C-alpha positions in Angstrom: -10.3 37.0 -29.0 -9.5 38.0 -25.5 -8.8 34.5 -24.4 -7.1 34.1 -21.0 -4.3 31.5 -21.2 -3.0 29.7 -18.2 0.2 31.2 -16.9 3.3 29.3 -17.6 6.0 28.5 -15.0 7.9 31.6 -14.0 11.6 31.7 -13.3 12.3 30.6 -9.7 9.0 28.8 -9.2 9.2 25.3 -7.8 8.0 22.6 -10.3 5.7 20.1 -8.6 5.1 16.5 -9.5 1.6 17.4 -10.7 3.1 19.9 -13.2 5.2 17.2 -14.7 2.3 14.8 -15.2 0.0 14.7 -18.2 -3.6 15.8 -17.4 -6.7 13.9 -18.3 -9.6 16.3 -18.8 -13.1 14.9 -18.7 -16.2 16.8 -19.6 -18.8 14.9 -17.5 -22.4 15.5 -18.5 -23.5 11.9 -17.6 -22.1 9.5 -15.1 -23.4 6.5 -17.0 -20.5 4.2 -17.9 -21.8 3.9 -21.5 -22.3 7.6 -22.0 -20.2 9.0 -24.8 -18.0 11.7 -23.1 -15.6 14.3 -24.4 -12.1 14.1 -23.0 -8.6 15.3 -23.7 -5.1 14.1 -22.6 -2.9 17.2 -22.4 0.9 17.6 -22.0 2.0 19.5 -18.8 2.8 22.6 -20.9 -0.3 22.6 -23.0 -1.7 26.1 -23.5 -3.6 26.3 -26.8 -3.5 22.9 -28.3 -6.1 20.6 -26.8 -7.1 17.6 -28.9 -10.6 16.6 -27.8 -11.9 13.0 -28.4 -15.1 11.2 -27.5 -15.5 7.7 -26.0 -17.7 5.9 -23.5 -16.8 6.9 -19.9 -15.9 3.3 -19.0 -13.2 3.4 -21.7 -11.8 6.8 -20.6 -11.3 6.1 -16.9 -8.6 3.4 -17.3 -6.5 6.2 -19.0 -6.3 8.1 -15.7 -3.4 5.9 -14.5 -0.4 8.2 -13.8 -2.2 11.3 -14.9 -3.8 14.2 -13.1 -7.6 14.1 -13.5 -9.6 17.3 -14.0 -13.3 16.9 -14.4 -15.5 19.7 -15.9 -19.1 19.5 -14.7 -22.3 21.2 -16.0 -22.8 24.8 -14.8 -26.5 24.1 -14.6 -26.0 21.9 -11.6 -23.8 24.4 -9.7 -25.0 27.6 -8.0 -22.3 30.3 -7.6 -22.6 32.9 -4.9 -20.5 34.5 -2.2 -20.4 34.8 1.6 -18.9 37.2 4.1 -18.3 35.8 7.6 -16.1 37.0 10.5 -13.4 34.4 10.0 -10.2 34.3 8.0 -9.5 30.6 8.1 -10.9 28.9 5.0 -12.0 25.8 7.1 -14.0 27.9 9.5 -15.5 29.9 6.6 -16.5 26.6 4.9 -18.2 25.5 8.2 -20.1 28.8 8.5 -21.1 29.2 4.9 -24.2 26.9 4.9 -25.8 28.8 7.8 -24.9 32.2 6.3 -26.5 31.3 3.0 -29.4 29.3 4.4 -32.0 32.1 3.8 -30.9 32.3 0.1 -31.4 28.6 -0.6 -34.6 26.7 -1.1 -33.1 23.3 -0.3 -32.2 22.0 3.2 -28.5 22.9 3.7 -27.9 19.4 5.0 -28.5 18.1 1.5 -26.0 20.5 -0.1 -22.3 20.6 -0.5 -20.3 23.9 -0.3 -16.9 24.7 -1.8 -14.9 28.0 -1.4 -12.9 30.0 -3.8 -10.0 32.3 -2.9 -10.7 35.3 -0.5 -11.5 38.5 -2.4 -10.2 42.0 -1.7 -13.5 43.0 0.0 -13.2 40.1 2.4 -15.8 37.9 0.8 -15.4 34.3 -0.3 -16.8 32.9 -3.5 -19.0 29.8 -2.8 -20.1 27.0 -5.1 -23.2 25.2 -4.0 -24.1 21.7 -5.3 -26.5 19.0 -4.2 -24.7 16.2 -2.4 -26.8 13.7 -4.5 -25.4 15.2 -7.7 -21.8 15.2 -6.6 -22.2 11.6 -5.4 -23.6 10.7 -8.8 -20.6 12.2 -10.5 -18.1 10.5 -8.3 -19.7 7.1 -8.5 -18.0 5.8 -11.7 -14.6 7.1 -10.5 -14.9 5.3 -7.2 -16.1 2.1 -9.0 -12.9 2.3 -11.0 -10.8 2.9 -7.9 -10.1 6.5 -8.8 -10.6 10.0 -7.3 -10.4 13.1 -9.5 -7.9 15.7 -8.5 -10.2 18.6 -9.5 -14.0 18.9 -10.0 -14.7 22.3 -11.5 -17.9 23.9 -12.9 -17.7 24.8 -16.6 -18.8 28.4 -15.8 -15.4 29.0 -14.2 -13.5 27.7 -17.2 -14.6 30.6 -19.4 -12.5 33.8 -19.8 -12.8 35.8 -16.6 -15.5 38.4 -16.9 -15.1 42.1 -16.3 -17.6 44.6 -15.0 -19.0 45.4 -18.4 -17.8 42.4 -20.5 -19.2 39.0 -19.8 -18.0 35.7 -21.4 -20.2 33.0 -22.8 -19.9 29.6 -24.6 -22.6 28.7 -27.2 -23.0 25.1 -28.2 -26.0 23.1 -29.5 -28.8 23.4 -26.9 -26.9 25.2 -24.2 -25.4 28.5 -23.3 -22.9 29.0 -20.4 -22.3 32.5 -19.1 -19.6 33.9 -16.8 -20.9 37.2 -15.5 -18.2 37.9 -12.9 -15.0 36.5 -11.5 -16.9 33.8 -9.6 -20.4 34.1 -10.9 -22.4 33.0 -13.8 -25.1 30.7 -15.0 -26.1 28.1 -17.6 -29.3 27.7 -19.5 -30.8 26.4 -22.8 -30.3 28.7 -25.7 -34.0 29.7 -25.8 -33.9 31.0 -22.2 -30.8 33.2 -22.6 -32.7 36.5 -23.0 -34.7 35.7 -19.8 -31.5 34.9 -17.8 -29.8 38.0 -19.1 -32.7 40.2 -18.2 -32.6 38.9 -14.6 -28.8 39.3 -14.4 -28.4 42.6 -16.3 -31.7 44.4 -16.6 -30.0 47.7 -17.6 -28.2 45.9 -20.5 -24.9 47.3 -19.6 -22.8 44.2 -20.2 -21.3 43.2 -23.5 -21.3 39.5 -24.3 -18.2 37.9 -25.7 -19.5 34.6 -27.1 -17.3 31.7 -27.9 -19.1 29.7 -30.6 -18.5 26.1 -31.5 -18.8 25.1 -35.1 -21.9 22.9 -34.5 -23.9 25.8 -33.0 -26.6 27.1 -35.3 -28.1 29.9 -33.2 -28.6 33.6 -34.1 -27.7 36.4 -31.6 -28.7 39.3 -33.8 -32.1 39.7 -32.0 -30.7 39.2 -28.5 -31.0 42.8 -27.5 -27.6 42.9 -25.8 -24.3 44.0 -27.3 -22.4 40.9 -28.4 -19.0 40.1 -29.8 -18.7 36.7 -31.5 -15.7 34.4 -31.5 -16.5 31.4 -33.8 -14.2 28.7 -34.9 -13.9 26.3 -32.0 -14.1 22.7 -33.3 -15.2 21.5 -29.8 -16.8 23.4 -27.0 -14.4 21.6 -24.6 -11.5 23.1 -26.5 -12.7 26.6 -25.7 -13.1 25.7 -22.0 -9.6 24.2 -21.7 -7.9 27.2 -23.4 -9.4 29.5 -20.8 -9.3 27.3 -17.7 -7.2 28.9 -14.9 -7.1 26.8 -11.7 -6.3 29.9 -9.5 -9.4 31.6 -10.8 -11.8 28.7 -10.3 -13.3 26.6 -7.5 -12.4 23.0 -7.0 -15.6 21.4 -5.7 -13.6 18.6 -4.0 -13.5 20.2 -0.6 -14.6 19.3 2.9 -16.1 15.8 2.9 -15.1 15.3 -0.7 -11.5 16.4 -0.5 -9.0 13.6 -1.4 -8.0 13.3 2.3 -11.5 13.0 3.5 -12.3 10.5 0.7 -9.4 8.4 1.8 -10.7 8.5 5.4 -14.1 7.5 4.2 -12.6 4.5 2.4 -10.3 3.7 5.3 -12.9 4.1 8.2 -14.8 0.8 7.6 -11.6 -1.1 7.6 -10.0 0.7 10.6 -11.2 -1.8 13.3 -10.3 -4.8 11.1 -6.9 -3.3 10.5 -6.3 -2.7 14.2 -7.4 -6.3 15.0 -5.1 -7.6 12.2 -2.2 -5.6 13.7 -2.9 -7.0 17.1 -3.1 -10.5 15.7 0.2 -10.0 13.9 1.9 -8.6 17.0 0.6 -11.6 19.2 1.6 -14.1 16.5 5.1 -12.5 16.4 5.3 -12.6 20.2 4.2 -16.2 20.3 6.8 -17.1 17.6 9.4 -15.3 19.7 8.5 -17.2 22.8 8.6 -20.5 20.9 11.9 -19.6 19.3 13.3 -18.8 22.8 12.1 -22.1 24.2 13.5 -24.0 21.2 16.8 -22.3 21.6 17.0 -23.3 25.2 16.1 -26.9 24.3 18.7 -26.9 21.6 21.4 -25.6 24.0 20.4 -28.3 26.5 20.5 -31.0 23.9 23.9 -29.7 22.7 25.3 -29.9 26.2 24.0 -33.5 26.5 25.6 -34.4 23.3 29.0 -32.9 24.4 28.8 -34.9 27.7 28.0 -38.1 25.8 30.8 -37.5 23.4 33.3 -36.9 26.2 32.1 -40.1 27.9 32.7 -42.1 24.7 36.0 -40.3 23.8 37.5 -39.0 27.1 40.8 -38.1 25.3 38.9 -35.4 23.3 38.9 -32.7 25.9 38.5 -29.7 23.6 35.3 -29.6 21.6 35.4 -27.1 18.7 33.0 -28.6 16.2 31.0 -31.5 17.8 29.5 -32.7 14.6 32.9 -32.8 12.7 34.8 -34.3 15.6 32.1 -37.0 16.2 32.2 -37.8 12.5 36.0 -38.0 12.6 35.9 -40.3 15.6 33.3 -42.6 14.1 35.3 -42.8 10.9 38.3 -43.9 12.9 36.1 -46.4 14.9 34.9 -48.0 11.6 38.5 -48.9 10.7 39.8 -45.7 9.2 43.4 -45.2 10.3 45.7 -47.1 12.7 43.3 -46.8 15.7 40.3 -48.2 13.9 39.9 -51.2 16.2 36.8 -50.5 18.3 34.4 -52.6 16.3 36.7 -55.7 16.1 37.3 -55.4 19.8 33.5 -55.1 20.5 32.9 -58.1 18.3 35.5 -60.2 20.2 34.0 -59.1 23.6 30.5 -60.1 22.4 31.7 -63.6 21.5 33.6 -63.9 24.8 30.7 -63.0 26.9 28.4 -65.4 25.0 30.9 -68.1 25.8 31.0 -67.1 29.5 27.5 -67.4 31.0 26.8 -65.3 34.1 29.0 -62.3 33.2 27.1 -59.1 32.6 28.4 -56.0 30.9 28.1 -52.8 33.0 30.0 -50.2 30.9 32.7 -49.8 28.3 35.1 -47.1 27.2 37.4 -46.8 24.3 40.5 -44.8 24.4 44.1 -45.0 23.1 43.2 -48.0 20.9 42.0 -50.1 23.9 38.6 -51.1 25.1 38.0 -50.8 28.9 35.2 -53.0 30.1 33.4 -53.2 33.5 31.7 -56.5 34.2 29.7 -58.2 37.0 29.5 -61.9 37.8 28.6 -64.4 40.5 32.1 -65.8 41.3 35.7 -65.6 40.2 35.4 -68.9 38.3 33.7 -66.9 35.5 36.8 -64.7 35.2 38.9 -67.8 34.8 36.6 -69.1 32.1 36.9 -65.7 30.3 40.7 -65.9 30.5 40.7 -69.4 29.1 38.5 -68.2 26.1 40.9 -65.3 25.3 43.9 -67.8 25.5 42.3 -69.8 22.7 41.6 -66.7 20.6 44.9 -65.0 19.8 43.6 -61.9 17.9 42.9 -60.0 21.2 44.9 -59.6 24.4 43.0 -59.6 27.7 44.4 -57.7 30.7 42.5 -58.0 34.0 42.9 -54.7 35.8 40.8 -55.5 38.9 38.6 -58.2 40.3 36.8 -57.7 43.6 34.6 -60.3 45.2 31.9 -59.3 47.7 28.4 -60.2 49.0 26.9 -58.7 45.8 29.1 -60.8 43.5 32.3 -60.1 41.6 33.2 -56.7 40.1 35.6 -57.1 37.2 37.4 -54.6 35.1 39.3 -55.7 32.0 41.3 -54.1 29.2 41.2 -55.5 25.6 43.8 -54.6 23.0 44.6 -56.0 19.6 47.2 -58.7 19.8 
């Protein structure tokens, strides 16, 4: 049947991620979500077997997850031509193509989208021309589903590649698609085929190899061109997929519609917001850093204060290793734990003694080595004698007067209390 199959992986070729993925093929003739659409999910190594199914487009798109997406679009909406410009870089050729083809096109080139095929031996480039409005229409349901096809290819270029005197065609109910050259062809309703052939091959030199789907009921005996018929295809899409060769076709997703440009289009409206968000995050992080630095300084200052207070309370503890643990240990001892747990009883006794000796005021106290050292002030030495007399009557605590100095400001007294 002269079918051209896609070449398999050759020895030594690098296998890419896209080759390992399944492919979701969609034959898109309507972008309406409810439109019943032909589709096929094919294994990476599929060559002949393509099981075609039909479902609403909205039910097909969720199946694109994790798969390469190739969309076949109607040849009637795509014009195939070629251009020769003095440039070898594809990007520059693509920029120049609209102006080089302007005289051949009835539409304003600003309303058209252009895509290039591979450079030919004669230096020309195949060009596919499509209305921007049409390609936007096709891409709308994909964008709405958060998708972007990997390939958008005209059905004309999914037929067996034509030779000089042998063209390929696909016949299906109501429509004929013809590939008249490597990167040329047309699509028309079945009734208009003779007219289109007359314009493309007035000398009737080309033989038509026509792939016929089972549902096609047309008759080519009166066509007037030599034909070779290849019936038996259950689905028209099956014939297209068996003959689709990516390297001999044109992906319409170029220029403004390339995946990279589409990402930029989506990203651009959010660019300023993202920059502001990044600045806000940076400033917030800086502010948190400043606050953390201040807090650390405050904690260090507080810790130094705590150490000083601890050393004032417990002057015998000269080496601080773990302030919290050491303080807890000391307070446990002060509450009565161990042989030196006498602070609270001594403070209780001192409180009773001062209550019984009016005029004496407590200035400071210090506890070390099981003894309470107390600094007092009074108005005269008689108060010290009253204090002595009180401790004489209360035998649980021993009072030792370490110093007593009388002056114009009163009496400065320092005493030591120890358990009896």
